[in-house]
Every structure is written in structure tokens, then in C-alpha cells.
DOVOKOL-859082 format. One record per residue (C-alpha): residue number from 1; residue in three letters; chain; x, y, z. Coordinates in Angstrom, 2 decimals. Example, Ala and Ser with C-alpha at 12.3 -4.5 7.8 and 13.67 -1.06 7.14 Angstrom:
BEGIN
   n res chain       X       Y       Z
   1 Ala     A   12.30   -4.50    7.80
   2 Ser     A   13.67   -1.06    7.14
***
This chain:
BEGIN
   n res chain       X       Y       Z
   1 Lys     A    6.11 -138.16 -123.87
   2 Gln     A    4.48 -137.32 -120.56
   3 Thr     A    4.67 -139.77 -117.68
   4 Val     A    1.83 -139.67 -115.11
   5 Ala     A    0.49 -141.93 -112.40
   6 Cys     A   -2.47 -143.93 -113.61
   7 Cys     A   -5.45 -143.55 -111.27
   8 Arg     A   -6.53 -147.18 -111.65
   9 Cys     A   -3.29 -149.08 -111.15
  10 Glu     A   -1.14 -146.35 -109.52
  11 Glu     A    1.82 -147.31 -111.72
  12 Ala     A    3.83 -144.83 -113.71
  13 Gly     A    3.13 -145.13 -117.40
  14 Asp     A    2.72 -143.40 -120.68
  15 Ala     A   -0.33 -141.11 -120.76
  16 Ser     A   -0.85 -141.73 -124.46
  17 Lys     A   -1.26 -145.49 -123.95
  18 Gly     A   -3.98 -147.46 -122.24
  19 Asp     A   -7.43 -146.23 -121.17
  20 Asp     A   -8.89 -143.32 -123.15
  21 Thr     A  -11.18 -142.13 -120.34
  22 Glu     A  -10.78 -138.68 -118.83
  23 Asp     A   -9.61 -140.00 -115.44
  24 Ala     A   -6.84 -142.16 -116.93
  25 Ala     A   -4.67 -139.15 -117.80
  26 Met     A   -5.39 -137.26 -114.55
  27 Pro     A   -3.03 -137.31 -111.61
  28 Leu     A   -4.25 -139.51 -108.76
  29 Trp     A   -4.50 -136.58 -106.31
  30 Leu     A   -6.83 -134.70 -108.69
  31 Val     A   -9.14 -137.69 -109.10
  32 Asp     A   -9.21 -138.14 -105.31
  33 Ala     A  -10.02 -134.43 -104.84
  34 Lys     A  -12.95 -134.73 -107.26
  35 Ala     A  -14.22 -137.83 -105.47
  36 Leu     A  -13.89 -136.11 -102.08
  37 Lys     A  -15.79 -133.05 -103.32
  38 Ala     A  -18.59 -135.24 -104.72
  39 Ser     A  -18.70 -137.19 -101.46
  40 Arg     A  -18.97 -133.98  -99.39
  41 His     A  -21.73 -132.64 -101.66
  42 Leu     A  -23.67 -135.90 -101.29
  43 Gln     A  -23.20 -135.82  -97.51
  44 Gln     A  -24.44 -132.20  -97.31
  45 Ser     A  -27.50 -133.08  -99.41
  46 Glu     A  -28.29 -136.02  -97.15
  47 Glu     A  -27.85 -133.85  -94.04
  48 Ala     A  -30.22 -131.22  -95.45
  49 Glu     A  -32.81 -133.88  -96.26
  50 Asp     A  -32.45 -135.32  -92.75
  51 Glu     A  -32.98 -131.86  -91.22
  52 Val     A  -36.16 -131.36  -93.27
  53 Arg     A  -37.45 -134.80  -92.22
  54 Gln     A  -36.69 -134.08  -88.56
  55 Gln     A  -38.51 -130.72  -88.75
  56 Gln     A  -41.54 -132.38  -90.36
  57 Leu     A  -41.52 -135.05  -87.64
  58 Arg     A  -41.37 -132.41  -84.89
  59 Glu     A  -44.32 -130.57  -86.45
  60 Ala     A  -46.29 -133.81  -86.83
  61 Ile     A  -45.72 -134.66  -83.15
  62 Ile     A  -46.85 -131.20  -82.05
  63 Leu     A  -49.88 -131.39  -84.35
  64 Ala     A  -50.82 -134.84  -83.03
  65 Gln     A  -50.63 -133.59  -79.44
  66 Asp     A  -52.47 -130.30  -80.07
  67 Pro     A  -53.90 -129.66  -83.56
  68 Ser     A  -54.79 -126.08  -82.61
  69 Ala     A  -51.10 -125.23  -82.09
  70 Phe     A  -50.76 -124.07  -85.70
  71 Leu     A  -52.40 -121.18  -87.51
  72 Tyr     A  -53.29 -121.57  -91.15
  73 Asp     A  -53.65 -118.78  -93.71
  74 Leu     A  -56.98 -118.99  -95.53
  75 Asp     A  -57.71 -117.09  -98.73
  76 Ile     A  -61.48 -116.69  -98.85
  77 Lys     A  -63.24 -115.38 -101.93
  78 Val     A  -66.95 -114.61 -101.93
  79 Ile     A  -67.99 -114.76 -105.58
  80 Gly     A  -71.76 -114.38 -105.59
  81 Ala     A  -75.17 -115.93 -105.03
  82 Thr     A  -78.11 -117.01 -107.20
  83 Gly     A  -81.84 -117.09 -106.72
  84 Leu     A  -82.15 -114.66 -103.82
  85 Pro     A  -85.65 -113.48 -102.90
  86 Ser     A  -84.78 -109.96 -104.13
  87 Pro     A  -83.49 -108.07 -101.11
  88 Ser     A  -82.93 -104.41 -101.92
  89 Glu     A  -79.15 -104.38 -101.35
  90 Pro     A  -77.73 -107.89 -100.84
  91 Gly     A  -74.37 -108.31  -99.13
  92 Cys     A  -72.45 -111.21  -97.63
  93 Leu     A  -70.88 -111.51  -94.20
  94 Cys     A  -68.10 -114.08  -93.75
  95 Glu     A  -67.11 -115.12  -90.21
  96 Val     A  -64.20 -117.35  -89.24
  97 Met     A  -64.58 -118.54  -85.64
  98 Ser     A  -61.93 -120.41  -83.74
  99 Ala     A  -61.01 -121.05  -80.13
 100 Arg     A  -58.54 -118.14  -80.29
 101 Ser     A  -60.40 -115.49  -82.25
 102 Arg     A  -63.33 -114.45  -84.38
 103 Gln     A  -62.60 -112.70  -87.67
 104 Arg     A  -65.18 -111.30  -90.04
 105 Phe     A  -65.45 -109.37  -93.25
 106 Arg     A  -68.34 -108.01  -95.32
 107 Thr     A  -68.78 -107.53  -99.01
 108 Arg     A  -70.08 -104.31 -100.53
 109 Pro     A  -73.76 -104.37 -101.45
 110 Ala     A  -74.36 -105.69 -104.97
 111 Ala     A  -76.37 -103.97 -107.68
 112 Asp     A  -78.03 -107.18 -108.96
 113 Lys     A  -80.64 -108.08 -106.36
 114 Ala     A  -81.57 -111.65 -107.36
 115 Asn     A  -78.12 -112.88 -108.53
 116 Pro     A  -75.50 -110.68 -106.86
 117 Lys     A  -71.80 -110.87 -107.82
 118 Trp     A  -69.46 -109.65 -105.08
 119 Asn     A  -66.03 -111.00 -106.07
 120 Ser     A  -64.60 -109.97 -102.68
 121 Ala     A  -61.57 -111.63 -101.16
 122 Ala     A  -59.91 -111.62  -97.77
 123 Lys     A  -57.02 -113.39  -96.09
 124 Val     A  -57.67 -114.67  -92.56
 125 Gln     A  -55.91 -116.94  -90.11
 126 Ala     A  -57.60 -119.96  -88.62
 127 Asp     A  -56.56 -122.87  -86.46
 128 Tyr     A  -57.60 -126.50  -86.58
 129 Gly     A  -61.34 -126.88  -86.06
 130 Ser     A  -62.26 -123.32  -87.05
 131 Ala     A  -65.74 -122.76  -88.44
 132 Val     A  -66.50 -120.59  -91.45
 133 Arg     A  -70.00 -119.13  -91.79
 134 Phe     A  -71.42 -117.14  -94.72
 135 Thr     A  -74.53 -115.04  -94.17
 136 Val     A  -76.34 -113.20  -96.96
 137 Tyr     A  -78.00 -110.07  -95.61
 138 Asp     A  -80.02 -107.12  -96.84
 139 Asn     A  -77.91 -104.01  -96.38
 140 Asp     A  -81.03 -101.85  -95.92
 141 Gln     A  -82.09 -103.87  -92.87
 142 Thr     A  -78.74 -103.94  -91.00
***
């Protein structure tokens, strides 16, 4: 027979008698170590969540004070147009204008004159309040 300290009543007893749970046959120090480890893990998780919340709050305060303080990545895709009055080589100019900068990109001229398909994409940065303008142009006249 093996005699161990019961984790619930802390009295010495027979390990084969009493509670059949896993903790009943474990030494008290081992159960306490498991509880301490679980407690530390929970505390670390809570601290990480608190840090994320604090960072989000700092960003929200900055954004409320000055929305243009952040730059945003925009993925712009120019797919096509329909019903154009048949320019000879239609293209599209995309401009992103902000207080800090002006970025632009052009598509290649399309073969279909009335319903061009460009399928051009670009990645630009914009701040709060930026304007995006699309202009269809005739490549022969630019």
C-alpha cells in the first residue's frame, strides 16, 4: 500500500481508498504547482489582453485628436467601363489626393473601345479624408 497526502483534506491516507479523481492520488505540492502554473498562464493572458486594449485606446485617442495621423493602405483595382462613346484607345487614370501627397497610376490602353476591360491594380497609401478620382481618357489625345 502507498500512503500519500490527500490534496483535499491534507491527511495521510491510503491512495487506493476514497476519491477516484486524478488529483486525489497526487501529492499536494504537485497539485499546487499545477494550480500555480494555470494561474500564471491566466495572468499572462489577461496582461496581454490589457496591453492590446491600451494600445487600441492610445490609437483611438490619437485618431480622435488628428484623424490624418494614420496612413491607410488602399488596394485599388480598375476593372473596366461600359458604354463609352468609342474613344480610339481608352485608358483610366486613378488619382489619390490627400493633404500629404498626390499619388496616381494609369492603366494600359484597352483594345475594346466601347466596353474596355483594364483589370489593373495598384497599392497606394492614403490618410483620413483623401479623395480618389477616376478619369477615363483617350490615349490618342493625351
